[in-house]
N, C-alpha and C positions, 0 to 999 in steps of 0.2 A: 518809315522812318528815311531822312534824307543823307545820301549817299553820295560824294566825290569822289572815285577811284584816279588815281594817277601810276603811267605807266608809259616806260621811251617805244612799247610796242606791246600790238594788241593786235589778234588777230578778228576778224580778217582784212586789216587795216594796214599792217607791220609783222615781221613776222622772224628772227631767230632761231628761237628755241621754246621752249615747254614755259618761258615765261611769258609769252605773247597769248597762247593758249587757254593755261590759268586766268589770268585777268578779266580775256573778252568772255569767255565763258563764268564768270564769274558775278561780272555785269551784268550779262543779259539771264541768268538762273535769278539771280534781287529781283531785278525788273519784275522777271513773272511772278516773281512771292510778294508782289505787290508795291515793292517799295521805289522813292523817287531816286533814279541815280543817272550819274554824269560821269564819265569817263575821258579826262583827259590824257593827249597823248599827240606826241609832234606829226607836223604835216609833212612824210617826207614825200621823197621825189614819189610820182606814179599814182599814189592816191585820190588826188583833185581829178587824174581822169578817170581809172575802177570807179568814182564813186561820185558822177557829177550832180547829186542832187546836194552838194555841199551848199552854204549859205553862209556869206560874211556878215557875223554880226558885229555891231558900235560898238566895239569891242579893243580899242587900239591899245596894245602894251606897247610901254616907253621905261625901259628898267635900265638905273644905273651899275655899266658891269664896270667897278674898278674906277677907271679917271674914262669910260666912255660910255658913253649913252646909247643905246642898242634900243631898236623900234620892230615892232611884228604887231599881227592880230589874230583873232583869233574867230576860227568856223564852226561850222556846227553842223552834225547828221542826228536827224530822227532814226535812231536807228531799231526803233519798236514802242512799244507804249511804258511810258513810265522810265525810257533810255535814251540820252544824250550826249552824245559823242561829241568831246570840245579838240577841236586839233588845233594846237601853236603854231602858228605860221612864220619863221624868221627863214626867207629863202638861202641867206649865207650858212646859217646851220643844217639845215636839216633837205633840201634837198642836193642830195646826192647819192652817188652810186648802190653805196651802202649806210647799214646805218653807227654801227662806232669803227671801221675800218676799213682800209684800202690797204691793200696787198700785203695782209696780214699783220698790218702794224697799226695799231691806234692810231684816230686822229689827233694833232699834234695840239687842237683847239676844244678837245671834249671837255675840261673843265669848264669854258665859256658857253658852248654847246649846254649843257646839262645844268649849271647856276644859272642860266637865261630861263631853261624850262621849267626849274624849282621856281624859280620867283615865279615864275606865270600861273603854277598850278598853285600857289599859294595866294595868288592875288583873286583869281576864280573859287578859290574857297571861303575867302573873304566878302568878295561882293556880289556872288551869283544871287540873282535877286530871290531864286528857292530857297537860300540862306542853309547850306550841308550841314550838318551837327557831325558827320565824320567825314575826316579826310585820310584815307586807305592808299598807302603807299606803297612803292614796290621798288625794290631794291634800289643801291645808290643813286640811279640814274636821277629818282624824285625823291629819295630820302631826304634832301636837304632844303626840303618846303617843312620836314619836322619843327627844322631850324627857324624859319620863317616867322611860320605860325606859332612859335615860342614867344618870339619877340614880339610879334602884338601884343602874346598875350601882357609880358611884362610891360609896354608903351600902354595898353588898355584896357586891360582886368582881363580876370578869369573869362568871361561871358564872352568877347570880343573876337574868339576864334575858334574856329569848330576845334574837338578832339581829333587825336594823330593814331595812327593803326598804321604802321609798319612791316611790312614781309619781306623776311628774309629768305631769297628762294635760292641765293648759290652763295655762302659767305668768303669765297675765293675771289670776288668781285668786287672789290670797294669803293673802285673812284678815289683812288691816293695819286697826291698829286702836291710841288713843293706849296711849301708855306706861304709863297709870295701869292698864289693863286686864290688866295682867301682873300684877297683886298676885292677880288669880284662880289664878293656876297656882299660886300659895304654895310656892313655890321662890326660893332663895336670889339674890339681884340678880347674883351671876357669871354668870350665864343671858344677860341682858340688856344685850350688850357687840355690838359690831361683827364681832364673831368669829361672835356667839352668833342673837337671838330677834331685837337690837337694827337698827332702817332707818330711819334718817332723822329717827331720834328718834322711832320708831313701835313698838308690837310688832308682830311677821309671824309669823305662823305658819307658814305655809310655809316663810319662812328658816328656823329654828328647823329643821323637819324635814330642809329638806335639810345642814343643820350637823353634827346628831347621829346621822342614820341613817347604818347601815351602810352600806349601797348606796344608790343610786339607777336609777329606769329614767325612760324617757319611751315614749309610744305608739306611737312611731316613727323610723327610724334619723336620718330628714332634720330631723325635729325637736329629735333629740338633738345637732344640731348646729348647729340656729340659737340654739336659744339659749344660746349661749354667746358669741351676737356680741350687740353693742347694740342693733343693731336688734331682735332679739327677745327680749333678756333681761329684759326689763320691770325695770333696775334689778338683777338677780340675777345681771348675765354674768360677771362679777368671781366673783363664789362658785363660781360653777359650772363659770369652767374652773381655778379650783382643784381640784377635786373632779372632774372631768374621769377620773381613772383608773379614780372606781368608777362613770360616768354611762355607761349600758347601755341604748342605742334599739332596742325590742322591739314590734314592729309589732302591734296590736291583730289580731284574729282575728274572726270571722262562727260566731254560732250558725248552721249548718243543719241542724239538728232544727225552724227555728223558721223560717227564709229560706230556703225553698223553692220552688216552681213547680210540683212534684210534691203532691196529699197535703196542700193547703194550705187550712185551712179560713176562710179571709180568701179567698180563689180561687174563683171559680166558674170558670173555665176553666184546666186543666192546661196545660204547654208543656214544649215539650226543645228541645235544642240541632237535634235533627233535624225536627222540627215546630213551629212558631210558631202556626199558628190557633188554638190557646188564646191567647196572643200579640194578636192581635188580634182573638179576641173581645173582650177582657179589655179593651181600650183603645178598642172601640163602650162597653161599658156604664159605661167609667169617662166619657166625654163626653156620657155620656146622663144622667149621675146628677147630673154638675155644670152640664148646662145648657149645654151648647156643641153647636155642630152636629153631627150624628154620621158622620162619615164618615172610613173607614181610607185614606185617598190626602191626609189632613191631618196633615205630623209633628208628635207633640204633646209637649212637653216640660214636666216636670217638677220640681220643686221641694221639698224636706221640710228644714226647717230654724228652727233660731233667728232672729228677723230682728230681729239685731244688724249693729252694721258688721265684727264679725270673719268673719261670712260673707258679706259678699260684697253684702247687701241694695240697696248704693247705688250700686254700680254696674249690678246687674242689673237694678233700675228704670230706668234711664237706656238699658241694654241695650233692654229688653223695648219699653217705648216707643217707640224708632228704628224694632222690628222686628216689631212687630204690627199693621204695615200692609202686612207679607207674607203667604203664605198659610200659617200657623202656627197654635196654638195653646196655651196656657200654662194649668198648675193648678199654684198657689202652695199650699204648709200650712206654718204657724207660727206662731207667736207671737213678742212679742219688745216692743221700744220703739212706744210706741204711735204715735210721728210715722213709724213705719214701716207698723206696719200699717193708719193711715190711709190713707198713697200707694198703698200696693196696691190698698187697696179703691175709692180714687178713680179709678186706672188700670182695675180692673176697668172701674168704671160707666163708662169714655169707651171700652173695646172689650167688651162684652158678649159677643158671640160668637168672641171671641178668645182673652182674660184668663178663669179661674176663682178665687177666692182663699177658703178657710177656716181664719178665723184659731181660731187653739185648736188642740186635742193628741187624737186617738183611737188609739186601740190596732190598729184594723184598719184603716184607711184608707192609712198610708202604702205597706203591702201592694199595696194595690189601684192606690194612684198607682205607684207602682216598675214593679208588670206591664203595666199600660197605658200607662204612656210610650213613645215612643220613645228619646228622648233627656232626661239628669239635668242639672240643674244645679244648679254648686257653685266658685262662683267667689270662694273666700274669700278676705279679705285675707292671712289666717294660719292654719294648721288643725293642731295637732298628730298629729293621726292622720284622725280623721273617719272615721264608719260608713256615712253612708247614698251614699257613691261605691262601695264596697264589695259593701251590699245592691243599688247600681241593677245593677252587674256580672251578677253572678249574675241577678238578674232580665231580662237585656239589652235595658238602658236607658241607652243607650250615657251615660257620663258626659261632660260639660265640666267642665274642672277647671281652677285657676290650678296654677302648679306651685310648690308651698307644701307644707314638711311633708308629711305622711304620702299628702296627695295624689299629690305628685309619685312617691312609692313604690309608688303601688297603682297606676296607671293607665301604660298603653303606646300613647305617640301614635306615626299612622303613619311621620312619621321619624324616631322612633328606632327602630323596628320593624317595619316591613310585612306582617310574618311573623304575628308578636302581638298586632297593634293592635288596641286594645280602647274606645280613647277618644279624644278630642280636648280638649289642653294648649295655655294659653297663657301669658305670661309677665306682662306689665304690666299692674299691676292700672288699669285704666282702662275705660272706657265701652265705648271704641272699639273695646279687645282683643277683649273677651267680643263684643260685635257683631259682630266679623267668625268669632268661631269659631262665632258660632252661624249666618252664612251658609255656614262650611265643613260643618256640620249637614244644612245645607237640600240643598246639594249631595252630600253622602253618600247622603241617603234616597233622591236618584233614582238614583240606582247602587244596586240592589237586590240584585245579586250581592255586592257590597263594603259592602253593609248587613249582609250575612247574615254573611260572615267577620266584621265586628267581634262580631254578635252571639255568635256561636262562641267565639271568644276570649277573648268577657266571661263568658260561660257556665262556662269551661273553670277562668278563675281557681280558682286554689286558697288561702285564707285562715282552712282550718281551725283549731281552736280547739284540737286535738293539737299538732300544731305551732306555737304561740306558747306553749301551756301548759311543752311540754317545756323552753323557752328560760326562763323563768319558772325552774324548778326547779335550770337551771344555775347561775342568777344566785343564788337563794337556796343553793346551794353553797358559792359561791364566798363569798356572806355569812358560811357558817359558817367557814368557814374563815379569814376574821379578814383 
């Protein structure tokens, strides 16, 4: 099959979160399974320097954006057998310090930046000489390409454009702009309607993708069900219920060639389900690295993620404040809202021997935190899929998660299945519920035989990309059948 993926970020070229991991791993796995794969993504600052083997294609981009014309180029990189990366180059749009925001605020021209990107994706989908059969779009930043391809089909007939699959990674981010920004598409007003791209008087890029894609996916089965409810639907639940026959939940996978406990360049000590001595050694190294008292007998909790409400940082702050007087330690890595960053730093200043906080990001540090932690905190308010809980399973850092979205799909509590238990789950979104789960973890830590049982189950959990990619291929086949 011939597949063109499109994403505003893709590992290892650019990344702010799980979207990049998912798209990069899916593209690689589809190619390894024998499919011809292209991946379109913006050429951000630093990519050309890190990947000097990029080639400029004879592929000028020249699009009308409203009343103005904007030019760009396409660069390519052969990333493996059957996999080509297409970088959309428009320096004034993409050569910036960060991908989407500056100092916590969205770029004022994000509509222009990603309408241009979506036009470039549609252009590639229509004109690449290897003729993609499927354009797999991801989130609002490329979802608008579905509308451009739908318009092309109306102009040129059903066979003139590839079929489209849109993956919703997080429905809370929709790319909503003033209605006047619709003019950037240079399309007829016929599409700016309640059945199309219009959303309470605004222009909604994700809604356009949902309305005009041939098939829709989300990144976990439970999240596919949740987004059809008023609680999680973010105003689009009605549209998603209308399209539920075309909506499929496919759980994200893990790239186990990168997330591994043996032959991992980021870990000083290897370990396996049969021998956890290396995990113990990694823990001692981690405590030393973060300036915490070095003790194998002190339970160590890790947390990695964006410091935003979605990730449950408000209840995590409350639960840690309540529990840090106990014999435990915690390490928190992430960045996000300044109010949360400051609150974690202030809490660490009050409990310097119990809590360490690193604001920012680092490619290697998540591996060391997962490998050194006994437990992993992920108390999300909502979670479309989540990857860190799956990484923590492979690293035998027992996840403590709330029962929502992909967290519920990937973690098994002892009350659900004692034989396969690999984590701790709680339901209520509250500080007290999370604190109770931390107390359960402390009790589990004292029961070494049971803890080993949990750890072995965790490391045996299989979320390999081969399985996930096969489900996407089946979804593409369904889209091609119409």
